[in-house]
Structure formats: structure tokens, C-alpha cells
C-alpha positions as CSV (number, residue, x, y, z in Angstrom):
1,M,-3.2,12.0,20.0
2,I,-0.5,9.5,19.6
3,A,0.9,10.5,22.9
4,L,-2.5,10.2,24.4
5,G,-2.7,6.7,23.2
6,A,0.6,5.8,24.7
7,I,-0.3,7.4,28.1
8,L,-3.6,5.5,28.3
9,R,-1.9,2.2,27.5
10,R,1.0,2.9,29.8
11,T,-1.4,3.5,32.8
12,R,-3.4,0.5,31.8
13,F,-6.5,2.7,31.1
14,L,-6.4,0.8,27.9
15,S,-6.0,-2.9,28.0
16,S,-4.3,-4.8,25.2
17,E,-7.7,-6.3,24.3
18,I,-9.2,-2.8,23.8
19,V,-6.2,-1.7,21.8
20,T,-6.8,-4.7,19.5
21,G,-10.5,-3.9,19.4
22,L,-9.7,-0.3,18.4
23,N,-7.3,-1.4,15.5
24,N,-10.0,-3.7,14.3
25,I,-12.6,-1.0,14.3
26,V,-10.4,1.4,12.4
27,F,-9.1,-1.2,9.9
28,W,-12.2,-3.0,9.2
29,V,-14.8,-0.5,9.6
30,G,-13.8,3.1,10.1
31,L,-11.3,3.6,7.4
32,P,-13.2,1.6,4.9
33,S,-16.2,3.7,5.5
34,L,-14.3,6.9,5.0
35,L,-12.6,5.6,1.9
36,F,-15.8,4.3,0.2
37,Y,-17.9,7.4,1.0
38,Q,-15.2,9.8,-0.2
39,I,-14.5,7.9,-3.4
40,A,-18.3,7.2,-4.0
41,T,-19.2,10.9,-3.8
42,A,-16.3,12.9,-4.9
43,E,-15.6,14.7,-8.2
44,Y,-12.0,14.0,-9.1
45,D,-9.3,15.8,-11.0
46,Y,-7.9,12.6,-12.5
47,P,-4.8,14.1,-14.4
48,L,-3.6,15.8,-11.1
49,A,-4.4,12.7,-9.1
50,G,-2.5,10.7,-11.5
51,K,0.6,13.0,-11.3
52,T,0.4,12.9,-7.6
53,F,0.3,9.2,-7.5
54,L,3.2,9.0,-9.8
55,V,5.4,11.1,-7.3
56,V,4.4,8.8,-4.5
57,L,5.1,5.8,-6.6
58,A,8.5,7.0,-7.6
59,G,9.5,7.9,-4.1
60,T,8.3,4.4,-3.0
61,L,10.3,2.6,-5.6
62,L,13.4,4.5,-5.0
63,C,13.0,3.5,-1.2
64,V,13.0,-0.1,-2.2
65,V,16.1,0.1,-4.2
66,V,17.9,2.0,-1.4
67,G,16.6,-0.3,1.1
68,Y,18.2,-3.2,-0.6
69,I,21.4,-1.3,-0.9
70,V,21.6,-0.4,2.6
71,A,20.5,-3.8,3.8
72,M,23.5,-5.4,1.9
73,I,25.9,-2.8,3.3
74,L,24.7,-3.7,6.9
75,G,25.0,-7.4,6.2
76,L,21.4,-8.3,7.1
77,P,20.3,-11.9,7.1
78,G,17.6,-13.1,4.5
79,P,14.6,-12.9,6.8
80,S,15.6,-9.5,8.1
81,I,16.3,-8.0,4.5
82,G,12.6,-8.4,3.7
83,A,11.5,-6.8,6.9
84,F,14.0,-4.0,6.5
85,V,13.1,-3.1,2.9
86,Q,9.3,-3.2,3.7
87,G,10.1,-0.8,6.6
88,A,11.9,1.5,4.3
89,F,9.1,2.0,1.8
90,R,5.7,1.1,3.3
91,G,4.2,4.3,4.8
92,N,1.4,4.4,7.3
93,L,-0.7,6.5,4.9
94,Y,-4.3,5.6,6.2
95,Y,-3.6,5.6,10.0
96,V,-1.1,8.7,10.0
97,G,-0.8,10.3,6.5
98,L,-4.5,10.7,5.8
99,A,-5.2,12.0,9.5
100,V,-2.4,14.5,9.3
101,L,-3.5,15.8,5.8
102,L,-7.2,16.0,6.7
103,Y,-6.6,17.9,9.8
104,S,-4.0,20.2,8.2
105,I,-6.7,21.5,5.7
106,S,-9.6,21.5,8.1
107,N,-9.4,25.4,8.6
108,G,-8.6,26.2,5.0
109,N,-10.5,27.3,2.1
110,P,-13.6,24.8,1.9
111,V,-13.3,24.4,-1.9
112,S,-9.6,23.9,-1.9
113,A,-9.9,21.5,1.1
114,E,-12.4,19.4,-0.7
115,R,-10.2,19.2,-3.8
116,T,-7.0,18.3,-1.8
117,K,-9.0,15.5,0.0
118,N,-10.5,14.2,-3.1
119,I,-7.0,13.9,-4.7
120,A,-5.5,12.5,-1.6
121,I,-8.2,9.7,-1.4
122,L,-7.6,8.7,-5.1
123,V,-3.8,8.6,-4.6
124,L,-4.5,6.5,-1.5
125,A,-6.6,4.1,-3.4
126,L,-4.1,3.6,-6.1
127,I,-1.0,3.1,-3.9
128,I,-2.5,0.7,-1.3
129,P,-2.4,-2.1,-3.8
130,V,1.0,-1.3,-4.8
131,Y,2.2,-1.4,-1.1
132,N,0.5,-4.9,-0.5
133,I,1.8,-6.5,-3.6
134,T,5.3,-5.1,-3.3
135,A,5.4,-6.0,0.5
136,V,4.6,-9.7,-0.2
137,I,7.2,-10.0,-3.0
138,V,9.9,-8.4,-0.8
139,L,9.1,-10.5,2.3
140,L,8.9,-13.7,0.5
141,A,12.1,-12.9,-1.5
142,G,13.9,-12.3,1.7
143,R,13.3,-16.0,2.5
144,Q,14.0,-17.1,-1.0
145,R,10.5,-18.6,-1.5
146,L,9.4,-16.8,-4.7
147,D,7.3,-19.7,-6.3
148,R,3.9,-20.3,-7.5
149,R,2.3,-19.7,-4.2
150,V,3.5,-16.2,-4.3
151,F,0.7,-15.3,-6.7
152,T,-1.9,-17.0,-4.5
153,R,-0.7,-15.0,-1.6
154,L,-0.8,-11.8,-3.5
155,I,-4.2,-12.2,-4.8
156,R,-5.4,-13.2,-1.3
157,Q,-3.7,-10.1,0.2
158,V,-5.5,-7.9,-2.2
159,V,-9.0,-9.3,-2.1
160,T,-9.2,-9.6,1.6
161,N,-7.7,-6.1,2.2
162,P,-10.7,-4.0,3.5
163,L,-9.3,-0.7,2.4
164,I,-8.7,-2.0,-1.3
165,V,-12.2,-3.5,-1.2
166,A,-13.6,-0.2,0.0
167,C,-11.8,1.8,-2.7
168,A,-12.9,-0.6,-5.5
169,A,-16.5,-0.6,-4.3
170,G,-16.5,3.3,-4.1
171,V,-15.3,3.5,-7.7
172,I,-18.0,1.1,-8.9
173,Y,-20.7,2.8,-7.0
174,Q,-19.8,6.2,-8.2
175,F,-20.0,5.1,-11.9
176,V,-23.0,2.6,-11.6
177,F,-25.4,3.6,-8.9
178,P,-27.2,6.8,-7.9
179,P,-26.1,9.1,-5.1
180,L,-26.0,7.6,-1.7
181,P,-29.2,8.1,0.5
182,L,-28.7,10.7,3.1
183,A,-29.1,8.4,6.1
184,I,-26.2,6.2,4.8
185,S,-24.1,9.3,3.8
186,R,-24.2,10.7,7.3
187,T,-23.6,7.1,8.9
188,L,-20.6,6.7,6.8
189,T,-19.3,10.2,7.3
190,S,-19.7,9.9,11.2
191,V,-17.9,6.5,11.3
192,G,-15.1,7.8,9.0
193,Q,-14.5,10.9,11.1
194,V,-14.4,8.7,14.3
195,S,-11.7,6.4,12.7
196,L,-9.0,9.2,12.3
197,P,-8.5,10.0,16.2
198,L,-9.0,6.3,17.1
199,A,-6.2,5.4,14.6
200,L,-3.8,7.8,16.2
201,I,-4.6,6.7,19.8
202,A,-4.2,3.0,18.7
203,V,-0.9,3.9,17.1
204,G,0.3,5.4,20.4
205,A,-0.9,2.5,22.4
206,A,0.9,0.1,20.1
207,L,4.2,2.1,20.6
208,V,4.2,1.2,24.3
209,E,4.2,-2.6,23.5
210,S,7.1,-2.4,21.0
211,K,10.8,-2.8,21.9
212,I,13.6,-1.7,19.8
213,G,16.2,-3.9,21.8
214,G,19.3,-4.9,19.7
215,Y,17.8,-3.6,16.4
216,A,18.6,0.1,17.0
217,L,21.1,0.5,14.0
218,W,19.0,-1.4,11.6
219,A,15.8,0.2,12.7
220,F,17.3,3.6,12.5
221,S,18.7,3.0,9.1
222,A,15.3,1.9,7.8
223,S,13.5,4.8,9.4
224,A,16.0,7.3,7.9
225,I,15.2,6.0,4.5
226,K,11.5,6.2,5.1
227,I,11.3,9.7,6.6
228,V,14.3,11.3,4.8
229,I,15.1,9.6,1.6
230,A,11.4,9.2,0.7
231,P,10.2,12.8,1.1
232,L,13.4,14.1,-0.7
233,A,12.8,11.7,-3.5
234,G,9.1,12.8,-3.7
235,L,10.1,16.4,-3.7
236,L,12.5,15.7,-6.8
237,A,9.8,13.8,-8.5
238,A,7.3,16.7,-7.9
239,I,9.7,19.2,-9.4
240,M,10.3,17.2,-12.4
241,L,6.6,16.6,-13.0
242,N,5.9,20.4,-12.4
243,L,3.4,19.3,-9.6
244,G,1.6,22.3,-8.0
245,P,2.2,23.2,-4.3
246,G,-1.1,21.7,-3.1
247,E,-0.4,18.3,-4.7
248,T,3.2,18.4,-3.7
249,K,1.9,18.8,-0.1
250,I,-0.2,15.6,-0.5
251,A,2.6,13.6,-2.0
252,L,5.2,14.9,0.7
253,I,3.0,14.1,3.7
254,F,2.4,10.7,2.3
255,M,6.1,10.1,1.8
256,A,7.3,11.6,5.2
257,C,4.8,9.3,7.1
258,P,6.2,6.6,9.5
259,T,6.4,2.9,8.5
260,A,2.9,1.2,8.5
261,A,1.9,-0.6,11.7
262,V,0.5,-3.4,9.3
263,S,4.1,-4.3,8.1
264,Y,4.7,-6.0,11.6
265,V,1.7,-8.2,10.9
266,M,2.8,-8.9,7.3
267,A,6.3,-9.8,8.4
268,E,5.0,-12.2,11.1
269,Q,2.6,-13.9,8.6
270,L,5.1,-14.4,5.9
271,G,7.9,-15.5,8.1
272,A,10.2,-12.5,8.0
273,D,11.8,-10.7,11.0
274,E,8.7,-9.4,12.8
275,K,10.8,-8.0,15.8
276,L,12.9,-5.8,13.3
277,S,9.6,-4.7,11.8
278,A,8.2,-3.7,15.1
279,A,11.4,-1.8,16.0
280,I,11.2,0.2,12.7
281,V,7.5,1.1,13.2
282,T,8.3,2.4,16.7
283,L,11.3,4.4,15.7
284,S,10.1,5.7,12.5
285,T,6.8,6.9,14.2
286,V,8.6,8.9,16.7
287,L,11.0,10.4,14.2
288,S,8.3,11.2,11.7
289,V,7.2,14.1,13.9
290,I,10.2,15.9,12.6
291,S,9.6,15.0,8.9
292,L,5.9,15.7,8.9
293,S,6.4,18.9,10.9
294,I,8.9,20.1,8.2
295,V,6.6,19.3,5.4
296,L,3.6,21.1,7.1
297,A,5.9,24.1,7.8
298,V,7.1,24.4,4.2
299,F,3.6,23.9,2.7
């Protein structure tokens, strides 16, 4: 599907305006609908979801540390450091990770598949705010602008993120309101299912527009941290926490994902090196075919 998106954009079957529209539909409507519905209607195994989240969190934090170390070794300038570190830890969990996971369990045991999906959705709901908060801090720290305005930006990033809002609304609805009416449930389900293939097609279309240019070494280094160090750190954490194979699969798919496309937008908004961010997104997306294939083959 990613390749299809790239071909459609390269042949100009999809214009840049349509690609922007696809991204808007997925980010503001499709994925929020999917997350809200799944969270509002699911029965959760909170202990297992919590342990799985800790594995993803541990791998994420290790990538932040390794990212700073490698950035210092490479001698990156200030604005590029923030973009580099963000690229090293911020995975594309909602556009790629969730799609890969749901497709991988679609032909399995329905009960097991539903349980896996519920755990993955809850982990996603917990890690998205962590990604946003950490990204703002890292990007602003690279410009040496950690002041009072940082907290204002953090709050704005959290309260305006449709994925975070959808997750919070789903939790509130599940505990406070009666079950969703059938018409609304079917609407949210249909819109959510459409968002997964559209997300992958949009990723492929965006890759055509990205240029690695003179950032090859930096982009490759950040990508290596994201798709090699992250899943290895996740595997180690999963072993230490005695996580089961199903939950380990969830964590490692999330950890083996490429850098999130939104990292380019964040870098641009906060004055970091957006060209480096775009190069990392492009290279890590291509290389993640290897890391995700390995995880799927093992589990």
C-alpha cells in the first residue's frame, strides 16, 4: 500500500492537494474515530496493557538517550540535534504500527485477535501523549529555548491533538455513558477501517516528495536507532518483565516502526531542522520493511 501511494503520487494520479486531504482525513477523522470506538467499547486487561506500555516506554526513553549520544558523536548543530533525537524515538504507531498489527491478526483466532487489539489500543492511548510531550521538550531544548512558554506549548500540543482527545473521550464514554447506538458504532467502525489503508497510501505519497540530500549519514544513524536499537531494547525489557509472546509482539511492532511523519511538522513548527526530519522519515520508512518483517516472522 505504501508502494501504491508512491506510484500514484509519482504518476501524478494523486496531486499534492489530494495527499494533504488524505492526511487530514486520516489524522482528524479516521484514526480518532477508530481510537474512540475501540476504547469506548473494549474490555481491557489493564495489567497486561500496563506492562506492554512499560516496555514501549523503556525502549522510547533509551532511544532518546542513545539519540543524544550519537548526535554528540556526529557533531550535530543545535537545531539538528532536536530533529535527530525526535527521529530516533518517535515511531509512526498510528499510521504504520496500528495498521501492521491489525492486518497481522486479521486471520487469527477472533478472541485472541480482539484481546490483542484492545491491548494495543490502550498502549497507543498511553504512549501518544508521551511522544508529544517528549518531542516538544527535545525540539525546544535543541534551540536552547526551555522557558515558561514550553509549558504553554506542551499543553496546546496535548489538548489539540485529535488522537489524544479521541483516546480521552473514549475512556470517559466507556465509564460514564451507556453503550454506543448501533448506527454510531457502525459509522465509527467503517470510518476507522477506511483510515488504515488511506494512512499507508498517504505515507507512500509523502515519500515521493521527500529528499534525503546531504543528510544521508545523519538520517541513516537516526533510522538505525529507531528500527534496530528500539526493538532490541523493547525485547530486553519484555524479557525482564516476563511479557507473553502476544504482548511482546505488540510492543516490538510498535518499537520497529519508522519515524512518525508528524515529526517533520513538529520540527518545522518549533524551529528545528525540518529537512533532516523529512530525510529521517523517508529513510526509516523504507528500512522499517526489514525490521517489521523480522518481528512478524519471529512472532
